[in-house]
N, C-alpha and C positions, 0 to 999 in steps of 0.2 A: 504494500500500500504506500502510495506517495504522500509525502507531506506537502500540502499546497500552501503557498505563501499568499497573504492578502494582496489584492489588486489595488491597494491604495497606499499612500505614504511615499516615502523616499525610496524609489526603486529605479533601476536604469531606464525603463520605458518612460516613466513620468518625467524624469530629469531630462531625457533627450528631447521630449516634446516641449518642456518648459524652456529649454535653451533655444530651440528653434523659434518658438513664438516670441521670445524676448528679442532675438535678432531681427525678426520681421518688424516688430514694434519699434525698435530703435532705428532701423532703416527708414520706416515710414515717418518717424519724427524728423529725421534729418532731411528727407525729401520735402516734407511739409514746411520746414523752416526755410529751405532753399527757395521754394516756390513763392511763399508769402513774404519772406523777408523778416518775419517776426518769429521769435521762439514760442514754445508752447505756453510758458508762463505769461508772456505778453498777450497771447491770444485769449487766455482765460481771464485776463484782467487782473492778474496778481502782481504785475510789475508795471 
């Protein structure tokens, strides 16, 4: 009988997708700043 590990928490699959989505979000923020000329804080009215 195999011991099954839970499918949540810190595991390689979740960390891989977290990293990929973080890279996509960072790239989107850089593109947005380049296109608009304003950073995200400025767009939100925080600066």
